[in-house]
N, C-alpha and C positions, 0 to 999 in steps of 0.2 A: 385261213379257214380250211378245215379238213373234214371230209365226209367218208364214212365207212359203212358198208352194208353188212348187217348182221344176218343171223340165221332166219329170223322172221322179218322179212323185208317190208311187211305191211305197216309196221309201227315205227315212226321216226320221232326221235326225241332230240330237242335242241338244248345243248348245255351252254350257258353263258358264264364263263369263269376266266378271270384274268391271270390266274396262276396256271402255267402250263403243266406243272406237276400234278396239281389237284384235278385239273381238267382231264389229263391223260388217265389218272387213276379211276375217275368216275366213268370215263368213256369205256375203258377196258371192262369195268364191272357190268355196264349195260349191254355192251356188245357180247359179253360172255353169256348173257341171258337172252340173246336173240333179237335185240333191238338195233335199229339203225340209228346212228348217232351223228349229229352235226355240232361242231364246237365253234363258238364265237368268243373272241378275246375280251369283249366289253359289251355294254348294253347297246351302244349305237350299232355295232356290227350285227348283234343278235337281231335287232329290229329290222335291219336291212335284209337279213336272211329270211326272217318270218314273212316278209312281204314278197319274197321271190318264191318261197316254197313253204307251205303250211304244214308244220309238224303236228304230231298228236299231243305232245306234251313239252313244256318248257321247264327246265330246272336251272335256276339262276342264283348266283352268289349275290350278296347285297352290296358289298364294298368293291366297286370297280371304277376305273377311270372313265372319263367322258360321259357315261350314263350309268348310274348305279342300279341295283336290283329293283328298288321301289319305283324309280322313274321308268324303268323298262316295263314293269308290271302295269303301271298306270297307263303307259302308252298302248300296251296290248289291249287292255280292257276298254280303252277309249276308241279303238278301231273296230268298226262293225264287222269287218272281215276276219278279225283275229280274236275277238273277245271271248269266243267259246273255247279257246285253247286253255286248258288248265295250266296254272303256274304254281310251281313249288319253289319257295324261297329257302335257301340254305343259310341259316343264321346261328349265332351263338345262343340266342334266346336269353340274353343276360338281363333284359329289362322288359317289364310288362308292356311298356310303350311300343316294343317291337311288334306285339300282336296288333295294337291299335294302328300302327303304320301299315301293317299287312292288310288289315281290313279296309283302311282308307284307300289303298292303291288297288284293291281287288284281288289279292293273292288267294289261291285256293287251298294251300297247305303249307306247312312248315316242316323242315328237317333241321334238327339241331346238330351243330358241329361239336365234336367229331361224331360222325354218324356210324351206326352199325349197318353193314351191307344188307342183311336180311330185312332190317327195319325199313331201309330206304326202298328196297325192291317191293316190299309189301305196300308202301304208300303209292308207288308208281302203278302197281297192279290195281289197287283200289280206285284210283282216279281214272284209269283207262276203262275199267269195267263199268263204272258209274257215269261214263261220259254222256250216254244217251239219256239216262234218267235226269241229268242236270239240265238238259235242254228243255225239259217240260216244266222245270221249276225255276223259271226266271223271274218270279215275282220279287219285286224289291221290298225290302224291309227297312224300317228306320229304327235306330237304336241310339239312346242317349246314355253315355258312360262317363262316370267321374273317376279320373285317375290322376294321382300326383297333384291334387288341388286344382285340376283343370277339367272342363266339361268338353266331351267329344261327342259329336252327333254323327253316327255312321249310317250310311245307306248302302246296303249290300243285298245280294241274293240270299235266299234262305239257305240253299244248299252250301253256298260258300261259307256262310256263318257256321253252319253245322260242321262242315269239314274242318274249318279252322279250330272250332272248339274241341272236336274229336282229336285233332292232332296235338293240341295243347294238352288235353287230358292224358293222352297216351304218353306224351313226353313227361308229364308230371309223374305218372306211374313208373315209367322207366327210370326217372331220376331218383324216385324214392327207393326203388330196389337197389340202385347203385349206391345210394347213401347207406343203406343197411349193410351192404357188403363192406363198404369202406370203413364204417364204424367198427365192424368186427375186426377188420384188418388193423385198424388204428389201435384198438385196445391191445391186440396181440403184439404189435410192434412198439408200443409205447415204452416198454422197458428197454428194448433194444435202442430206440432213438435216444432215450435218456443217457444211456451209456455212450453212444456215439457222440452225443452232444458234448459230454464232458471231455471226451478225447479230442473232438474237433476244436473245442474251446482251448484246450491245452496246446494244440498244434497251431492255433491261429497266429500266434506271435513268433513262432519259430521260423527263422529265416535262413538257417544253415542246416546241412544234413545232420551234423552232430546234435544240434538242438532238437531237431525233429525226432531223432532216435531216442534221445534221453527223455523228452516229454512223452513219447509214445509208451515207453516202458513205465515211466512214473505213473501214468494214469491207467495203464493196463493192469498194473499190480494192485490197483485199488479195487479191482473186481474181486468178489468173494472167492476165497480159496486159491488165488494165484499167489505162488510163493516167490518165484524168481523168474528171470528172463534175460534173453540177450538177442541182439539183432545182428545178422550178417548182411552185408551189402555186396552185390556182385561187382567185381572189378575186372574189366577185360572180359574175355570169353570164358575163362575157366577159373578166375581168381576170386577170392573173397577177402573182405576186410571187416573187422569188428566195428560196427557202428556205435554200439553202446551195450552195457551190461549192468544188471542190477541184482543184488542179493545173491550173487553166485557163491558157491562154496569156495573156501580159500584155496583148495586144490586147483580150481579153474581160474584163479586170479594170477597165478605165476606166469611169467613170460613164456610164450609158446604153447600154453595149455589149450588155447582156442584155435591153434593152427591145425592144418591137415583136414582130410575128408572125414565125413561122418554120414549117417543115414540121410539126414535132411539135405546135406550138400549134394550127395549123390543123386537124390531124387530131383533136386533143383536142376542139376546139370543135365539130367536125362529128360527134362521137360515134363516130369510127372507131378510137379508141385504147383498145379494150377488151381488147387483148392486147399482148404485147411485139412491138414493130415495129422493124424495121431501117430506119434512115434513111440511105440510101446517099450522098446529097449534102446535107450539112447546111450551110445558108447561113452560120450563125455561124462554123463551123469553116472554111468557105471564105474568109471575110473575114480569119481569123487564121491562114492556111495557113503563114505563116512560122514560127509558133510550134508548129504541129502536124505539121511535116515533111510537109505535103501530105495528111494524113488528113482526110477529110470524113465519115467513117462513124461512126455511134453507134447504140446500141440505146436505144429509148425505152420505158421500163418504166412501165406505169401503176401508180400507187399507189392500190390499191383496197381496199375493205372492203365486202362484200355487193354490192349493185348500185350503189354510189357510188364514183366515181373522184375522188380528192382532188387529184391532181396527177400529175406525170410526173418520173421520174428518168432522165436521159440519161447513159449510160456510154460513154466513148470507148475503143475497143479498140485493140490494137496493130496489127492489120491487118484487112482486110475479111473474112477467113475465120475470125475468132476465135469468133463466137457461132454454134454449131450449134443445131439445133432443140431438142435436149434441154437445152442451156444456156439457151436462151430460155425454156423452160418453168421452169427453175430460177429465172431472173430474175423470171418472173411470180410465183413463190412469194415471192421477195424483196420484190417490189412489194406483195404481200398483207401480208407481215410489217410493212413500213413503213407501209402504210395502216392496219393495226390499231394500230400504235404511235402514228400521228398521231391516230387517233380516241381512243386512250387518253389521249394528251396533252391533246387538247381536252376530253375528259371530265374529266380530272384538273383542268384549269383551271376547267371549269364546276363540278365538285364543290367545288373550293376556294372558288369564289365562293358556291356554295350553303352551304358550311360557314360561311363568313364571315357570310352573311346569316342563317343559322339561329342561329349563335352570337350574332349581334347581337340576333336576336329573343328567344333564350333569356335573354341578358343583360338585355334590357329587361324580359322577364317576371319574371325573378328580382328585378331591381331594383324593379319595381312591387310584387312580393310583399313584398320587404324594406321598401319604403316604407310599405306598408299595416301591416306588423307594427310598424315604427318609430312609425307614427302612433298605433297603439293604445298602445304603450309610453309615447309622449309624453303622450297624453291621461291615462293612468293617473298619470303623474308630475304633470301639471297638477292633477288632482283631489287628489293628495297635497299639493301646494303650497297649494291652496285650503283644504284641511282644516287644514293646519298653521298657516296665517296666521289663520284664524278662531279656532283655539284660542289663538293668541298674543294676538289682540285682546281676548279675555276677561280675560286676566291682566295685561297691561302697563299701566303708569301714566304712562310717559314716551314722547313721540314718538320720541326717539332709540332707545329699546329696541325700539319697534315697527319702526323703519326697519332696525335691525341684524338683527332676527329675520327680517323679510321677505326681506332679501337672503340671509341664511344659508339659509333654507328653500328659496328659489328655486334656489340652487346645489346644496345637498345633496339635496333631494327632487326638484326639477325637473330636475336635471342640466344646468342652464344653465352655460355656460363662465364667465360673469361677470355680476354684477348690481350695480347701484348706484342709489341714490336721491339726488336733488339737490333742494334747496329754492330757490325763486325769491325774489330780492330785488326787491320791486316798484319801488324807486327806481332801482337801477342796472341792472335787467333782467338781472342776472347769476345764473346757476344754480350753486350751490355744492354739490358732492358732500358728503353728510353721513354716508352709510353705503355699504358695499360688501362684496362677498364674491366669492371666486374669486381668480385670480392678480392680486395687486396689486403691479405693478412700476413704478408711476409713470405708468401709462397716462393716467389722468384729468388729471394735472398737465401733460400735453403738449398738451391741446386747450383751446380757449377756448369755454366753455359759456355763451354769452350769447344771449338772444333778441332783443336790440336789432338793428334793421335795419342800423345802421351799424357794428356790432361787427366788427372785422377777424378773419377766420378763424372766424366763428361756425358753428354747426351748424344747417342748415335743418330737419332732422328734429326736433331739440329745440325749435326755435322754433315749428314747426308744431304739435307736440303740445301745447305750453303755451298759445300764443296762441289757437289754435282749440279748445282743450279737447276734443281727440279723439285716439284712439290713432293712432299712425303706425308703419308697419312697412316694413322693407326686407328682402325675403326673399333677396336676393343682393347683398351689399355689393360684390362684385367686378364687378357689372354696370355698364353705362354709364348707368344711371338718373341723370337730372340731379340729383336731390336728393342721392343718395349721392355722385355725382362732386364736388359742391361741399362735401362735409363734410370738415372739417380732420382728423377722426380716421380717415378711411377707410384710409389707408396703415398707420397704427398698428394698427388693428383687424385688417386682413388679415395683418400681420406676426405677430400673436398667435394666428392661426388662427380668428378670428371670421368667420363667413360670413353670418349674418343677425342682425337686431336689431329689437326692438320697443320703443316708447316709449309709456308710459301716463301721462296727466296725473293729478295728485292734486289734488282740488278741495275747497275749503271752501265749501259752497253752490254757487254758480256761479263762484267765483273760483279760478283756478289758483294753487296754492301750491308746486307741485313736480312732479317727474317720476320715474317708476319705469322703469328701463331694463334690458332683458334681452338678453344676447348668447348666441347658440347657435353651436356649431362646424359645423353643417350648414346648407346652403342650403334654402330653401323649407320652413322649419319651421312658420311661423306661418300655419296654414290657418284657415278660417272658424270651425270648431268650437273650435279651440284659442284663437283670439282671443276668442271669446265667453266662455270660462272666465276668461281673463286679464283681460278688461275687468271681469268680475264681481269678480275679486280686487282690481283697482285701486279699484273702487267700495267694497269692504269696507274697504280701507286708508283711503280718503278719509272714510268714515263714522267710523272709529275716530279719525282725526285731529280731526274736528269735535267728537267727544265729549271727547277729551283737551284740546282747546283750551278748551272751556267749563269743564271741570273745573280746568284750569290757571289760567284767568282768576279763578276764585273763590279759588284758593290764592294767586294773585299779589296780589290786592287785600288779602289778609290780611297780607302782608309787604312790599308795595311801594307807593310813592306813585303815585297814578293820574295826576298831572300830569306829573311828571318821569321816572317810570319807575325812580327810585332806590329802594333799600331804605328802609323807614320806620324809626321809632325802635325798634320791637320787633326787627326783623331786624338792625339795626345793633348793638344791645346784645348780641344772641346771637352775632354774628360776631366782635365785639371780644372777647367772653368766650373764644371759641375761639382767637383770636389770642394772648390772654394765656397760654393753655396751651402753645401752640407756642413762644412767646418764652421762657417759663420753662424748658422742656425744652432749647432750643437756646442759652440764654444770650444772647438778642437783646434789643434795645431798640426801642420804637416810640412814636409820639406820637398823642394824640387831639386833634383840632382842632375847636372849635366856632366856626362862622362865621355872622355875622349881617349882613344887608343893611341899609344905612342908607336911610331914607325910603321903604321899600317900601310901607308902608301908605298913604302919600299917593298913590302911583302907582295902587294899587288903587282908591282913592276917586275919583281924577280921571279915569283912563282906563277903569276898569272891570275886573272880575274876569278877563275873557278876555285883556286886555292884560297883566295881572299874571301869568297862567299862561304866556303866551307868553314873557315876560321870564325867568321861572324856567327854562323849557326851554332858552333860549339860554344862560343862565348855566351850567346843567348841562352843556351841550354843550362850552362852553369849558373848564370845569374838568376834565371827564373826560379830555380829551386830554392833560392834564399828569400824570395819576396812573398809577402802575404797575398791573400785573395783580393784585398781591397787596394793593393798597391798598383800603380800604373807604370808599365814598362814599355818604352818605345824606341824605335830605331829611326833616326832622322836622315842620316846620310852614310857614306861609306864607313867612317870610323867614329860616328857620333851617336851616343845613346842618351835617352832621357828617362828619369825615374821620378815618380811622385809617391812618397811613402808617408804614412801617418806615424807620428811619434808623440806619445803622451808627454814625454820629457825630451824635447828635441835635442837638448844639449848632450844627452848621453846616448839615447837610442839611435840617433842618426849616425853617431860616430861608430857604433857597433855595426850598423848596416854598411857604412862606407868601408870599414876595415875588412868585413867579411867579403864584400864584393871585390875590392882591390886585391885582397889576398887570393881569392878564387881565380882571378885572372892571371896573376903573376907567379903564384907559388907552384903551380903544377903546369908542366908543358902541354902544348896542344900538338896532336899528330895530324899534320897536314901534308898531303901528297907524299906520304911515306917518310916525312921528316918531322923531327921534334922541334917545335918553335916555342920560344918563351917571349911573352909580350907583357908590357906594363900599361898602366892607364893613370890618368889624373881626373880629378873631379872638382866641380864648383857647386856650392850649395846655397840656396836661398830658402827662407822659412816664412810660412804664413802664420800670423799676420805681420810679424815684425819687419820683414823685408819686402812687403808688398801685399796689397789687398785685391789685386786683380791679376789675371793671367799674364798680361803683357809685362807688368812690373816684375813678377816672380821669374818669368822666363829670362828677361833681360838681365836681372841681377844675378841669376845663377850662371849665365854665360860670362858676366863680368868676373865673378869669383873664379871661374875656370881659367880665364885669361890670366888672372893674377897668379894662379897656381902654376901655370906653365912658365910664367916669367920668373917666379921665385924658386921654382924647382920643388915646391911642396907637393906631396901626393894629393892633398885636397885642402881647400880653403872655404870658409864661410864668407858670405857677402858682408856681414856685419863684423868688424874687427873685434868688438867686445865679445862677440860670440866665440871667436877663436880662442880668446883667453879663457872663457868659461869652460870650453871643451877641454883645454889643456889642464885646467884645475880638476875637472871630473876624471880625466884619465889618470892624473896623478893619484887621486883618491882611490880609484879602482886598483891601481898597482899596489898601493899601500895596504888595501884591504886583502888583496891576494896574499901579500906577505904576512898579514896578520893571521890568516888562516893557517899558513905554513908554520908560523912561530907560536901558535896557540895563544894569541892575545885575546881571544874571545872568552868571556866569562858569563856565568849565570848568576843573576840576582833572583830572589824569591820574594813575592808579596803574599802574606798569609790571607786565608779566607777564614772567617770566624762564624761559628754556629751561634745564632741569635738566642737560642734557648739556654745553652750552657755557657756561652761566652768563651769557649775554648777554640783553639786553632783546629779547624776541620779539614783544611786543605791548603795547598800552596800553588801559586802560579809562577812558572819559570819565565824570567825576563832576560832576553839576550842583550849583553852589553859588550862594548869594544873598549878595552883598556889600552889606549894608544900610549906607548912609552914617551912620546914627544909631547902630546897634548892632553893626556889623561883620558877620562871617560868621554867617548864621542857620543853625542845625542843619537838615540835610535833612529829618529826620522832622517838623519843625515846618511846613515850607512845601510839600514835595512832595505829601503827601496833599491839601493844600488846592488845589494846582494840578489834581490829578485830579478832586476833587469839583466844582470850578467849571468844568472843561473847558479851563482855561488851559494844561493840559499839552500840548494840540495845538500851540499857538503856541510854547511853550517847547521842546517836543520837536523841532519842525522847526528851531528856532534851534540846538539842541545838535548836530543832525546836520550842518547846514551849517558850524557853527563847527569841529567835529572834522575835517571834510574840509579846511577852509581852513588849520587849523594844520598838518595833515599835509603839505599842499602847500608851506607856508611853510618847514618844516624841510627838505624835499627841495630847495627852491630854494637853501638855504644850503649844500648839498652834504652834508647829513647823511643817514645811513641811517634812513629814516622807517618804523617798523613799522606794521602794521595797527592801526587804532583801533576799539575796540568801544564802541558806544553802546547803553544800555538802552532797550528799547521798553516803553511802558506799555500796559495793557489797552485804554484808550480809543483809543490810536493804532492798534493792530492791528485793532480792530473797525471802523475807518473804511473805507468802500467804496473810497476813493481812496488807500489806504495804499501799494499797489504803485506807482501813478503818482507819488505824492509822493516815494518813494525814487528813482524814475527821474529826477525833476527835480533831486534833490539831487546825484546823480552825473553829471548832464547827459548821460546816455547814453554816457559814456566808460568803457570797461572798465578802463583804467588807474586812473582815479579810483575806480571801484567796487572795485577790488582793495585799496584802502586802508581800506575800511570793513567792519566786522563788526557785526551786530545781535545783542544778547543778549536772549533772551526766556525768561521763566521757564517751567519745565516745566508748572505748573498752568495757566498762561495758554494755552499751545498746546493743551492737552487740552480746553479749554472748547468749541471748535468744530473738532475735529481735521481733518475733511475740508476745510473751507473754508480753514483755516490752512495745511494742506499745500500747497494750490493756490497761496496767496499766497507762501509761502516758496520754492516751486519757481520761481515767476516771478522772485523776487529773486535766487536763486542763479544763474539764467540770465543776469542782468545782470553777474555777476561779484562780487556782494556775498556775503560769507560769513555763516553763521548759527550761533550757539552757543546751547545750552540752559543757562540760568543756574539756580543753586540746585538742581542735579540731585540726586534722592534724597529731596526733601521733598514731592514731589507723589505722584500716584497714576496714573502713566502706564502704559500697556500696552506690554509688550516688542514685541508685534506691530506697534504703531504707531511705536514708537521706530525700528524698522528701516526704516520707510517715510519717516521725516522727512528732508527735504533739509537736514541740518545736518552741520557738519564738526567741531564741538567740543562736549564735555560739560564743564561746570564743576561740580566737587564742592562742595557747600555747606560753609561754614566750620564748621557745627555738628558735622560728622563729623571734620573735621581737628583741632579743638580738643583732643579727648581721645583721639585715635587711638593715641598712644604709651603710654597707660595703660589704655585700654579695648579689650579684645579684640573686642567686638562692632563698635565703630566701625571698628577696623582691618580687620575682615572685610568690612564694607560698602564701605570705600574700595577694598580690593583687588578686590572683585567689580565695582564700577563701572568701574575701570580695565580689567579684563579684558573686560567687556562692550563698552566703547567701542572697544577695539582690535579686537575681533572684528567690529565694525561699521565698521572703517576710519575711526574718529574719533580726534581728539586729545583729551587730557584736561588740564584746568587745575584745580589745587587752590587754593581761595580761603582766605584767613585764615591763611596760614602765617607764624608769628611766631618760631619757634625753629629752630636748626640741626638739632636732633634730628628735628623734623617733616620737614624737607627731606631728611634722610638716609633716613628711612623711605620717603618718597615716591619717592626715587631707586631704592631697592631694589625697590619695587613697579612700577617702570618708568613712573611718571607723567611726562608730557611737559613740562608747565610748572607754575610756581607763581606765586601772587600774594599779597602780604601785607606786613605791617610788617617782616618779616625783611629784605626788600630796600628797600622804601620805602612810606610812606603815599601818599595822593593829594596831589599837589603841583601848583603852577601850571605853565603851559606853559613859562615861562622856565626853571624848574628841570629840566623834561624835556629842554629843548634842551641844557642843560649836561650832563645824563647822557649824551645821545647823542653830544655832542662829545667827552666824556672816555671814552666807551665803557665805562661803569661795568659791573662784573661782580658776580655773586653772591658774597658772602664765603664762605670756607671751601671 
């Protein structure tokens, strides 16, 4: 509270006002006219002041905190000691109810906000002069007033009511005068406001400086008589740039025409262009007078906002008398609007920049928060992985199970995108993946995981982790980090969405034995804390590996030979016993071989035990390369080996196995202790089930055969004497067959295929025959299996293909219609890597020659490696060679694959044709195969057709071709030539 003494200290006025600014303004006014003034910040403080010191008059605002003006006035009038003090309420007088509230609380007068000083002083003087008179007129009057649908009963003093009514009346007169003035001003400015509205409306949506300038000129030129215009914006302290231009003469539109100083620019820089200025002689317009019809006059409108002038808008009028003073004032307002719009545009651009910056900051803040949250989640996942792997370590007994579980837990619990474990081959320095989890789409097969320095396409990260026995991370695979850039798997990893990778070496003691690799879909995943936990995890896996290796070593020595690494006698007997069970179930045969090295004891005695062990290891290595995956190879004692091998035809296959093994031992010398040693061996053989149906019998009988071989001096003997004779016979046949190939004793016969519609020969099937000079034609079943078993089928098959093509070309050369010749392909031929190139050599790259050839491949053979075979057959079809499926219906092919096969013909096996006329099931099968083939756009050939009835059935079923004795058996090429010459037809 503040008190000031005025010139006339006898009159004190209390001001109740919560606004310091308005209180100070009123205080200064009253003190300037000789009153003493006391100021209170609210009604409560004013009432306290009134009770301490009684002023002559109270002037109170209505809206105040703690106690408003009505409440203060009511409190004053309710106090006997204060009620005579006049109260003036300062109000907006926006509602008639304000008067009612004033009467109810006892107010003596009103002053309307905002007040005129002379009017307020007059009210104060009036109330102070009539104060004595008011004391004599304290008679209470009652009034009933209806306002706003409500009834008010007012009890007030007569003078109060009169004063209030007078003040209201005076305010009404004052308001009426103000309204008349405003109405006149409104009419005068209506035209201006209309123009300003249109310009403001046009500028409303302009958010860039250029748009503001263009819109301003566009709407300014709509004013009557305005012909053209341009806007200059200040740039720097003394520079200008053209903001926009409209309807300028062509002379002012050339580059540089608007550069340089002119009258308006000079005035602008001199600070004289703070109002609209008429430029009577414009230099620019003068230079372009041809385009302006001699006009050089324009109005320069400052574009201003506040005390800042942003530029100038020059408007060219129709004549020099266009812009009157009031019009210039209007243009000044237009300049203000444009200036505001320019500031707004600049503010908008600034705000846009601020929004972008703030958005970027918020984005970064959110990203950081998310990174922190993600880090917590990741750490929780890593703890879960660590816990899961430690639990696994307790229960697993095999390294593979440990590896599989570690990868699974890393992906499922750790949420890594992909995890794999590879083991290191110390000799080749190759890392072989042994376990993986996550998306397995062949990713690992596409990269070379070698730690050797000269390995092409190797992975530096893998090499570093293993060779230096330390963790290696790449937190952004997409980065230009040199180690990542040199990784062969980088592109493959990014293609699969992997962004970071960590590699942890697995150690046995200090020796690296493998690597554990984790891929994450996010970058910057592997921070220091996460790496600490993952290194601990890799250490736990390494510890478990060490424990499992020691445990496995103990188990290994119980079942394996320490020198050769082969199963020992115990494990051999156990595995052979299992093999007996499988053979008995599947009806298979196999042989047990006991092999003994000659003179091995003398080598041990002469060169020492270490040299003997080295020799055993070399022998083991040679023999292992000859045995199949299902064969069992064991080392029983110093010079004693055992083998169990499956042989579908024991009389032949086992001989080949024995010959290869014994030759491998004795044909090439062994380098032992710097010396070349030659050694030989003998073998005894027993076969399941002929020589025994349990392990004891087979083992004992093989040993017996070995003893007989040692006594007789034979390289090997079978336990069953008759078997030895059979083997001798097969070996003799094999030798004769080899000579037959050399002497070209093999010949081709051909069996015709006949078109059922025309009855003509539509194709030929080449049949391999052996014309033995001693015994004549040898049955195919007696020598073709032997060709396949010995591998001679490759040579014979190539000869058959070349011979078939040669015969076909010979028939054509004689002017005969030579049909396509089909040649059967054996499994061994199809499995050769150069099979496709071999066919290409046969047809010599000539599509006409290729068109004479068809390959027949059995259904079961194609299905053995369906994807690889499809690729081969597709390449052959592209040469022009046709492909047929032989013996269809006897295999187990999938219809989905049949549809994909690049074949043109299906051959129905003779087994279904034989009884089709009497067996409904066979007939249904034949009908189904024909329908299936036709739906796949393939032709159908029925094999083994021997009767006219069968041919008629097949014709009804719409079979395309038949082959069989009904037309002709397989005959020599000369007979086929006669058929073609005579154009032999199907009978009936």
